[in-house]
N, C-alpha and C positions, 0 to 999 in steps of 0.2 A: 529581453532583459541585458542589462549591462552587467560587468563583473562587479563584485563587491568588495573590492579593496578599498578600505577606508582612505578618505583624503586627510592628509596631515598638513597642518599649516607649518611653515618652516620656522615660525617664531616660537620655538621651543623655550624654556625659561630655565638656563642652567643653573640660577639660584635656587631653585626648587629640589636640586639633585638630593639634598639631605634633609629636606623638610617633610614633616609628617603632621597630620591633624588627628585629634581625638574628640569623638563626640561621646557625651555621658549623660544619661538620664537616670535619676534614681530618687528614692525618699529623702525629703530634706531633713538634715540633722547637722549639729555642728562637727566641724573638722574636716568636710569633704574636700575643700579646695586645698586646704594645707597637706592633708594626706597625699592628693594627687601630686601637688607641687613638689612636695619632698621626694615622691617616688621618682619623678621626672629628673629632678636634680641628682640624685643618687645613681641614676643610670646615664649621667652625663649629658642629658639634654638640656637645651637653652630655649625656655619659653619665649617666644617673640610675639604672641598674641593671646589673649585669654577674654572670654566672654562668659558671664554667667547670668542665670534668671531662675528665681524662685517663684513657684505658683502661690505658695503659702509658706513662710518660715516656720509656722507653727504645726506643720504635719504635711505640706502639700508636696509636689513633685519638684526636683532640682534639676537643671540643665546646665551643662558646660560645654564650652568648645575651647580646645587648647590647640594652638600652633606652635610647633616647636622644631628646631634643628637638632639633629643628631648625626655625629660624625659617623660615616661609614653606615649609613642607614640601612642599606640592603641587608648587611649582616647582623646589625645590632637590633633592628626592629622585631624580628621573631623572637629574641630573647627578652626584650621589653614587654612584648605582648604576653609571654608565657608567664612572666613574673608579676605582671599587673593583675593576673587572674585572683590573686590572694587580696589586693586592695578591692577589686571589684565585688568579690564575695563578701568582704566585710561591711560593705555599704550597699548591697543589693542592687548593683549598677547594671544597667544594660549599656554596653559600650561598643565602640567601632573605631577602628584606625584606619587612616588612608594616607598612602603617599601621594604627595603632592605633584611629583613628577609623573604619576600615571594618570595620563589625562583620560577622562571618560569618554565612551564612545557614544556618539548620538544616531540614532535613526529617526529622520524627521517624516512624519506622515502629513501630507497636504491633500486638498481636492483641487478647486478651481481658483480659489483667491490667494495671490501670492504675497500680501503684504507681511505677514508674519514670517512666511519662510524667508523673504528678501532681507527682512532685519536681521534673523540669525546668520545668514550667509554673509552679510556685510560685516556684522560684528566677528564672525570668525575670521574672515579674510583679513580684517584690520589687526586680529591678534587680540581682541578685547573678551573674546569668548575661549576660555583656556580649555577646549575639548577638540577631539577628533569626530568629524562627520563621517560615519561608516556609510551613509545611503539616505536617499530620499526615496520614499515609496509614495506611489499615489494611485488612485482609483480612475485617474484620468491621464492622458498622455500630454496635456498641454504644456506642461513646464519643462520637459525633457532637454529642450535646448538651452534654456536658461541655467538649469542645474549642472547639466555637463560642461557648460563653459567655466564652472568653477573647479572641474575635475572631480566631481562627486558623482559616484554611480547613481543612475535613476531606474527604479524599478516601477514599471506600470503593471499593476494587479488590478483589473476590472472587478468591480463588485455589483452584483445584482441580488435581488431577494433570492433567486434560485442558486447562485453560486457563492453566497457569502461564506459558507462553511469551508468550501474548496480554497477560497480567496484567503481566508485566515490561515489556514494550513500553510499556505505559501508564504505568507507574511511572517509566520512563526519560524519557518524554516530559514527565511531570510535573516531574521534578527536574532534569534537564540544563539548565545555564543560570540555574537558579533556586534551587540549594542548593549551599553549599560543603562541607557535611558531613551525612553520612546517620547518624542515631542509631538503633539497634535496640534501642528500649525493651521488651524481651521480645516481639519479633516472631518468631513461631514459624514461620518459613519459611527454607528454605535460600536464600541468596543465591548466584547463579550466577556463574561467572567473566566472563561477559560484563557482568554489572552491575559486578563488582569492578573491571574494567579501566577504566571511566569514573570511578571515584573511589578511586584507589590511595593506601592509608593515610589516607582519609577517610570511612571506614565504622567506627564504633565500636560494639561488641556488648557487652551485658552477659551473661556467663555465670553461671548460678546454681550455681556451684561454684568450689573454689579450685583453678584449673587449675595443672599439668597432670592432676590426679587427677580422676576421674568426668567424663570428658568425654561428650558426646552426650546423650541423653535421660534423665529421671528421676535426676538426681544426688542428690536428697535420699533417694530410696528406696535407691540404692546405698549414700549415706553411713550410713543407719540399720541396712542389713544389715550393714556392717562394722564397726558400733559405734563411729564414730569421736568424738572428744572435741572438735574443732574443726571448724567449718564456715564456709565463706567465700563471696566472689563475686570475679569477675574482669571487669574492663573492657579490652578489647583491640581492636586494629584487625582487621578482617576480611581474611583472605587466602583463597586457594582451598583450603588445608588447614583442614579443619572444626576450629574452636576451637583453632588452632594459629598465630594470628597474634600480633604482637607485643604483649606485655602492658604496659598502661599503668598500671594501679592493682589492688590487690587490699586485701581487708580480712578480718578473721575474728572469731569469737566463740565462746567456750567454750560446749559444751553437755555433757549427761550421759546416762547410761542412763535417766534418767527422761523425756527428751524423746522423743515419738514422731514419727512423719513429719510430722504436721501442725503440731507445734511447731517442728520443723526448718525447714518452709517459712515459717512466720510469722517467725522469727528472721531466716531468709534474706532475706525481702523487704526487711527494714530495711536489711540490709548491700547489698543488690543497688542500691536507689535512691541511697544515699549514695555508692556506688563509682561507678556510672554518671555521675552528677552531677559528681564529681570530674574524671573523665576528660575529658568533655565541656568543663568548664571550662578545664582545662589546655590542650585543643587549641585553644579559640577565643582564648585569651591567648597562643597561639603560644610555649607551654613546652615542646613535645615534639620531640625529634629521634629519627628512626628510623635505625638502623644494623643492617643484616642482618635478623634476626628479634628484635631487641631494641629498647629504647626508652631514652634518657635524657631523664629529666623534670626540668626546673629549677622545682620548684614552691615 
């Protein structure tokens, strides 16, 4: 194993030093936006972006994302959080605040296919993925040289039916406290409920089909046999229900009877890497709220 000092990209964003984000979900009723906006104004915050969505203005759930600047954020944000509890209680809010300058730490899990991993590495290297990559973990040794060329630690933890429990123990020891988000970049192993409990709505998987169709293995073979005219990929949060977690992003491309299984796989790889990268980017920028088994994505 390599050491697990996370790789940090030099392109930190100094303009984010005093920027924070607030995500809110609550029952819809009049006055929510006004109350939050007034509260932020009274605490000296300048709102730079605001997004909102109502499932049903007559009594559904309401979702808000505020991005704001606040002078001396490190000192003032705890005060703001303590005072906001009164507003939150009045509107029955579930809410979270995040410092934009605190980049989320990623642990990327991968098996033998490299296209999704490479897209994340390229975007991180270009400064387009505002996160730190703590490590890449794989059940195969194949990508060690590639990953370490980026200065990122690579952990090879073999997994067999007999060693799965021990392998998971090693994985958890590696990531707990060192990663904020787990990204399954075509990691071809089932994640157990014990692992999922440690990272609720913080494990993103790329499924190589347009869910909820063609779940499980060999989706391109299934698609070919059904003669589909559109194929796609789905990024979703991992839950105990296999391929059934909240969907974050999807995309598709048209295909025809002229495309064989290998053609579908080749086309699908491009869709997979783009869809996964989008989902990860939106998560690390605090753009996703989860409600039951659905997501609201302010992208």
